[in-house]
N, C-alpha and C positions, 0 to 999 in steps of 0.2 A: 792716198789717204782719202781723198774720194770715194773709194772703193768700199772701204772700213764704214761708212758713212751710211753707204747704199748697203751693205751687209747687217748694220745694227738696226736699221730703220726696218728692213725686210723682216727680221726676225722680229723684232718688238710688234710690229703688224701682223706678224700670224702667228704669234702667244698668244693676242687681246681676241683673237678673232678664233684661233681655238678657244679662251677658254670663255667666250659670249658662245659659243655653239656648246660646251658643255652647258653653259648655266641655263641658255633656253631649253634643250632636254631635260637636264634636271628640275625646270620649275614644271616643264608640259606633264611629268609623271604624277607631281603631288595634285590635289586637288587645292583650289586657294581657298574653299570652305571647311578645310580640315578645322580638326577640333583643338590642334596645335599650332597653326597660323592663328587663328581666334585669338588663344589666348595669349600667346606673343599679345596682338596687337594690345589686345584688355589690359597686359598687363604693362604694356609702353605707355599707353595713355593712363591709367591709375598713374606711373610712377612721375610722368610730366605734372599732374594734377597735381599729386604732393608738394612737389619741386614750386610750383608753385603759390599753393598756401602756406609752405615754409615760409620762403622769400619775404612773403606778405604780414605773415603774422614777426618774424625777424624785423621789417621797417616797421612795422608798428610799436612791436616791444623797444626800440632805440630812436623812439620816435622822432625820427625822420619823415614821415608822413608831415607834422607836428614847425616845421622849420619856415617862421614866417616873418615878411618886412625884412627882408635880409639882414636877419641875426639879430635883429633890433628889440623882438618880442621871444620872449623864452621863458618857459619854467625852470624855476630853479629848483623848487623841494615841492613835494607834494607828500601827504599823509594819509590813508585811505579812513575812514571812520565811521564805517558801516560796509554795504554791501552796493550800496550805488552812490553812496556819499564821501565827498573827500575833501580835505582842506590845501590848494596849491599856493605857494608864491610864486609870483611873475612878476617878472622885470620887463617894461617897459619903456624904452630908453634908462633914460638915468633914474626911474624913480620905479620903487617896486610896493606892489600889492596883495594883500594876503584874499584869497578869496575862498567862498564855500560853494563846492559845483555839487548838486545832488542835477538827478535825471532828468527833473523839470523844469531848475532855471541855475543861475550863476548869482551871489551877493559879493558885494565888497564887504568884506567883513572890517579890515583896518588898512589905512595906508602908511607905510613906515617914513617915519620923519628921516632916517638917519638907513639909507638901507646896508643888508647886510654884505660882510664883505666874501670873498670865496673860501674865505677858511672859517670865519663861522657857520656856514651853510655847510650843510652834510654834503661832502665830494660823493660823486659816483662811484669811485673806485674804489670807497668804503669797504663795501662787501669784500670787492681782490684782494684790498691788502689784509685784512683778516683771517680772508682762507689762504693766504700765503703766509700770512703767521703761524698759522695749525699746521699745515703742510712743512715746514723748515721744524716744527717741537719734532713731530712725527718722524721726523730723516735725524733728529740728534739724537 
């Protein structure tokens, strides 16, 4: 049994050394500044940068950057009024505020005496539910 292990170890070492010498001779034949190597490096770099931008955009769209105060501060709903103006409903603990947000400032428009419940406010899955209904109609 010991001889079998020595034989397997010897074969694996010889195969790896053969692969290393083949790789070394193959890489010595090519110039490191060839157009193909530069294009592969550039494409890899652009792919990594695109992935970083895509993940940042997704995190921004799903409001994971805006999680604050251990979930005690959250944006319930928002409506765009213009290119840079919005009206948002914010919940802070148990109270809800209606805020006007522009590029320069944020104003409190109204403090709700009775907070909206989850069923009264627009649900974030409303679009998904409507899309699912439309897709089911198309299948029928």
